[in-house]
mmCIF file of the C-alpha atoms, coordinates in Angstrom:
data_MODEL
# 
_entry.id   MODEL 
# 
loop_
_atom_site.group_PDB 
_atom_site.id 
_atom_site.type_symbol 
_atom_site.label_atom_id 
_atom_site.label_alt_id 
_atom_site.label_comp_id 
_atom_site.label_asym_id 
_atom_site.label_entity_id 
_atom_site.label_seq_id 
_atom_site.pdbx_PDB_ins_code 
_atom_site.Cartn_x 
_atom_site.Cartn_y 
_atom_site.Cartn_z 
_atom_site.occupancy 
_atom_site.B_iso_or_equiv 
_atom_site.pdbx_formal_charge 
_atom_site.auth_seq_id 
_atom_site.auth_comp_id 
_atom_site.auth_asym_id 
_atom_site.auth_atom_id 
_atom_site.pdbx_PDB_model_num 
ATOM 1  C CA . MET A 1 1  ? -15.615 -7.273 -1.248  1.00 0.00 ? 1  MET A CA 1 
ATOM 2  C CA . SER A 1 2  ? -15.965 -4.173 -3.443  1.00 0.00 ? 2  SER A CA 1 
ATOM 3  C CA . GLY A 1 3  ? -13.236 -2.981 -5.775  1.00 0.00 ? 3  GLY A CA 1 
ATOM 4  C CA . VAL A 1 4  ? -12.219 -0.258 -3.336  1.00 0.00 ? 4  VAL A CA 1 
ATOM 5  C CA . ASP A 1 5  ? -12.138 -2.772 -0.466  1.00 0.00 ? 5  ASP A CA 1 
ATOM 6  C CA . THR A 1 6  ? -9.935  -5.088 -2.502  1.00 0.00 ? 6  THR A CA 1 
ATOM 7  C CA . LEU A 1 7  ? -7.470  -2.313 -3.289  1.00 0.00 ? 7  LEU A CA 1 
ATOM 8  C CA . LEU A 1 8  ? -7.545  -1.020 0.283   1.00 0.00 ? 8  LEU A CA 1 
ATOM 9  C CA . ALA A 1 9  ? -6.640  -4.493 1.533   1.00 0.00 ? 9  ALA A CA 1 
ATOM 10 C CA . GLU A 1 10 ? -3.389  -4.194 -0.453  1.00 0.00 ? 10 GLU A CA 1 
ATOM 11 C CA . THR A 1 11 ? -2.255  -1.215 1.649   1.00 0.00 ? 11 THR A CA 1 
ATOM 12 C CA . ASP A 1 12 ? -0.866  -0.912 5.159   1.00 0.00 ? 12 ASP A CA 1 
ATOM 13 C CA . ALA A 1 13 ? -3.826  1.237  6.222   1.00 0.00 ? 13 ALA A CA 1 
ATOM 14 C CA . PRO A 1 14 ? -5.091  0.320  9.675   1.00 0.00 ? 14 PRO A CA 1 
ATOM 15 C CA . ALA A 1 15 ? -8.148  -1.910 9.787   1.00 0.00 ? 15 ALA A CA 1 
ATOM 16 C CA . THR A 1 16 ? -11.038 0.237  10.972  1.00 0.00 ? 16 THR A CA 1 
ATOM 17 C CA . ASP A 1 17 ? -14.774 0.606  10.602  1.00 0.00 ? 17 ASP A CA 1 
ATOM 18 C CA . SER A 1 18 ? -14.308 4.369  10.399  1.00 0.00 ? 18 SER A CA 1 
ATOM 19 C CA . ARG A 1 19 ? -13.658 5.005  6.734   1.00 0.00 ? 19 ARG A CA 1 
ATOM 20 C CA . GLU A 1 20 ? -14.622 7.809  4.378   1.00 0.00 ? 20 GLU A CA 1 
ATOM 21 C CA . VAL A 1 21 ? -14.470 7.255  0.628   1.00 0.00 ? 21 VAL A CA 1 
ATOM 22 C CA . LEU A 1 22 ? -13.874 10.312 -1.548  1.00 0.00 ? 22 LEU A CA 1 
ATOM 23 C CA . ASP A 1 23 ? -14.452 9.641  -5.239  1.00 0.00 ? 23 ASP A CA 1 
ATOM 24 C CA . VAL A 1 24 ? -12.760 12.584 -6.929  1.00 0.00 ? 24 VAL A CA 1 
ATOM 25 C CA . ARG A 1 25 ? -12.382 11.115 -10.421 1.00 0.00 ? 25 ARG A CA 1 
ATOM 26 C CA . GLU A 1 26 ? -14.820 13.578 -11.987 1.00 0.00 ? 26 GLU A CA 1 
ATOM 27 C CA . LEU A 1 27 ? -13.516 16.707 -10.244 1.00 0.00 ? 27 LEU A CA 1 
ATOM 28 C CA . PRO A 1 28 ? -11.253 19.223 -11.997 1.00 0.00 ? 28 PRO A CA 1 
ATOM 29 C CA . PRO A 1 29 ? -7.983  20.288 -10.362 1.00 0.00 ? 29 PRO A CA 1 
ATOM 30 C CA . PRO A 1 30 ? -7.466  21.507 -7.677  1.00 0.00 ? 30 PRO A CA 1 
ATOM 31 C CA . GLU A 1 31 ? -10.738 20.177 -6.209  1.00 0.00 ? 31 GLU A CA 1 
ATOM 32 C CA . PRO A 1 32 ? -9.474  16.631 -5.442  1.00 0.00 ? 32 PRO A CA 1 
ATOM 33 C CA . LEU A 1 33 ? -6.576  18.126 -3.488  1.00 0.00 ? 33 LEU A CA 1 
ATOM 34 C CA . LYS A 1 34 ? -8.799  20.615 -1.651  1.00 0.00 ? 34 LYS A CA 1 
ATOM 35 C CA . GLN A 1 35 ? -11.491 18.112 -0.717  1.00 0.00 ? 35 GLN A CA 1 
ATOM 36 C CA . THR A 1 36 ? -8.998  15.527 0.467   1.00 0.00 ? 36 THR A CA 1 
ATOM 37 C CA . LEU A 1 37 ? -7.072  17.989 2.645   1.00 0.00 ? 37 LEU A CA 1 
ATOM 38 C CA . GLU A 1 38 ? -10.303 19.393 4.118   1.00 0.00 ? 38 GLU A CA 1 
ATOM 39 C CA . THR A 1 39 ? -11.476 15.884 4.983   1.00 0.00 ? 39 THR A CA 1 
ATOM 40 C CA . ALA A 1 40 ? -8.061  14.959 6.399   1.00 0.00 ? 40 ALA A CA 1 
ATOM 41 C CA . ALA A 1 41 ? -8.127  17.978 8.720   1.00 0.00 ? 41 ALA A CA 1 
ATOM 42 C CA . ASP A 1 42 ? -11.089 16.407 10.559  1.00 0.00 ? 42 ASP A CA 1 
ATOM 43 C CA . LEU A 1 43 ? -9.701  12.857 10.581  1.00 0.00 ? 43 LEU A CA 1 
ATOM 44 C CA . ASP A 1 44 ? -9.257  11.188 13.958  1.00 0.00 ? 44 ASP A CA 1 
ATOM 45 C CA . ASP A 1 45 ? -8.653  7.439  14.005  1.00 0.00 ? 45 ASP A CA 1 
ATOM 46 C CA . GLY A 1 46 ? -10.214 6.520  10.677  1.00 0.00 ? 46 GLY A CA 1 
ATOM 47 C CA . VAL A 1 47 ? -9.011  6.166  7.122   1.00 0.00 ? 47 VAL A CA 1 
ATOM 48 C CA . ILE A 1 48 ? -9.758  8.315  4.101   1.00 0.00 ? 48 ILE A CA 1 
ATOM 49 C CA . VAL A 1 49 ? -9.917  6.418  0.835   1.00 0.00 ? 49 VAL A CA 1 
ATOM 50 C CA . GLN A 1 50 ? -9.439  8.724  -2.135  1.00 0.00 ? 50 GLN A CA 1 
ATOM 51 C CA . VAL A 1 51 ? -10.507 7.233  -5.471  1.00 0.00 ? 51 VAL A CA 1 
ATOM 52 C CA . ASN A 1 52 ? -8.916  9.083  -8.365  1.00 0.00 ? 52 ASN A CA 1 
ATOM 53 C CA . ASP A 1 53 ? -8.131  8.589  -12.043 1.00 0.00 ? 53 ASP A CA 1 
ATOM 54 C CA . ARG A 1 54 ? -4.449  9.426  -11.512 1.00 0.00 ? 54 ARG A CA 1 
ATOM 55 C CA . VAL A 1 55 ? -1.813  9.354  -8.784  1.00 0.00 ? 55 VAL A CA 1 
ATOM 56 C CA . PRO A 1 56 ? -2.351  12.476 -6.627  1.00 0.00 ? 56 PRO A CA 1 
ATOM 57 C CA . GLN A 1 57 ? 1.309   13.575 -6.703  1.00 0.00 ? 57 GLN A CA 1 
ATOM 58 C CA . HIS A 1 58 ? 0.631   17.089 -5.406  1.00 0.00 ? 58 HIS A CA 1 
ATOM 59 C CA . LEU A 1 59 ? -1.209  15.660 -2.404  1.00 0.00 ? 59 LEU A CA 1 
ATOM 60 C CA . PHE A 1 60 ? 1.683   13.606 -1.034  1.00 0.00 ? 60 PHE A CA 1 
ATOM 61 C CA . PRO A 1 61 ? 3.997   16.435 0.149   1.00 0.00 ? 61 PRO A CA 1 
ATOM 62 C CA . ARG A 1 62 ? 1.050   18.152 1.831   1.00 0.00 ? 62 ARG A CA 1 
ATOM 63 C CA . LEU A 1 63 ? 0.128   14.953 3.655   1.00 0.00 ? 63 LEU A CA 1 
ATOM 64 C CA . ASP A 1 64 ? 3.761   14.554 4.733   1.00 0.00 ? 64 ASP A CA 1 
ATOM 65 C CA . ASP A 1 65 ? 3.778   18.125 6.085   1.00 0.00 ? 65 ASP A CA 1 
ATOM 66 C CA . ARG A 1 66 ? 0.613   17.416 8.098   1.00 0.00 ? 66 ARG A CA 1 
ATOM 67 C CA . GLY A 1 67 ? 1.852   14.141 9.601   1.00 0.00 ? 67 GLY A CA 1 
ATOM 68 C CA . PHE A 1 68 ? -0.261  11.668 7.649   1.00 0.00 ? 68 PHE A CA 1 
ATOM 69 C CA . ALA A 1 69 ? 0.697   8.244  6.376   1.00 0.00 ? 69 ALA A CA 1 
ATOM 70 C CA . TYR A 1 70 ? -0.621  7.109  3.006   1.00 0.00 ? 70 TYR A CA 1 
ATOM 71 C CA . GLU A 1 71 ? -0.320  4.402  0.422   1.00 0.00 ? 71 GLU A CA 1 
ATOM 72 C CA . THR A 1 72 ? -1.489  4.308  -3.180  1.00 0.00 ? 72 THR A CA 1 
ATOM 73 C CA . VAL A 1 73 ? -2.556  1.332  -5.282  1.00 0.00 ? 73 VAL A CA 1 
ATOM 74 C CA . GLU A 1 74 ? -3.086  1.664  -9.049  1.00 0.00 ? 74 GLU A CA 1 
ATOM 75 C CA . ARG A 1 75 ? -5.387  -0.630 -11.017 1.00 0.00 ? 75 ARG A CA 1 
ATOM 76 C CA . ASP A 1 76 ? -6.836  -0.145 -14.498 1.00 0.00 ? 76 ASP A CA 1 
ATOM 77 C CA . ASP A 1 77 ? -8.954  3.020  -14.480 1.00 0.00 ? 77 ASP A CA 1 
ATOM 78 C CA . ARG A 1 78 ? -8.645  3.904  -10.807 1.00 0.00 ? 78 ARG A CA 1 
ATOM 79 C CA . VAL A 1 79 ? -6.067  4.911  -8.259  1.00 0.00 ? 79 VAL A CA 1 
ATOM 80 C CA . VAL A 1 80 ? -6.892  4.351  -4.601  1.00 0.00 ? 80 VAL A CA 1 
ATOM 81 C CA . THR A 1 81 ? -4.973  6.257  -1.929  1.00 0.00 ? 81 THR A CA 1 
ATOM 82 C CA . ALA A 1 82 ? -5.488  5.319  1.709   1.00 0.00 ? 82 ALA A CA 1 
ATOM 83 C CA . ILE A 1 83 ? -4.723  8.143  4.163   1.00 0.00 ? 83 ILE A CA 1 
ATOM 84 C CA . TRP A 1 84 ? -4.463  7.870  7.947   1.00 0.00 ? 84 TRP A CA 1 
ATOM 85 C CA . ARG A 1 85 ? -2.777  9.613  10.859  1.00 0.00 ? 85 ARG A CA 1 
ATOM 86 C CA . ALA A 1 86 ? 0.797   8.409  11.304  1.00 0.00 ? 86 ALA A CA 1 
# 
């Protein structure tokens, strides 16, 4: 199991084969927010896994407004946020 898989298993994200991993650790603001919201707009039954170097605090209210569920797990140098349709 990869590091992302291990962290994802700690969330309540639905088990699915349809998963898209977005590694936004190297992107400057607001690109992580933009890319994640653009990807979420096309999400059906899958899960988006955003890998970041910090908790994406500005993302959470926007996900709430759009009807998404999410959960974040922090470990060492990475923060993994699982996003799915509520």
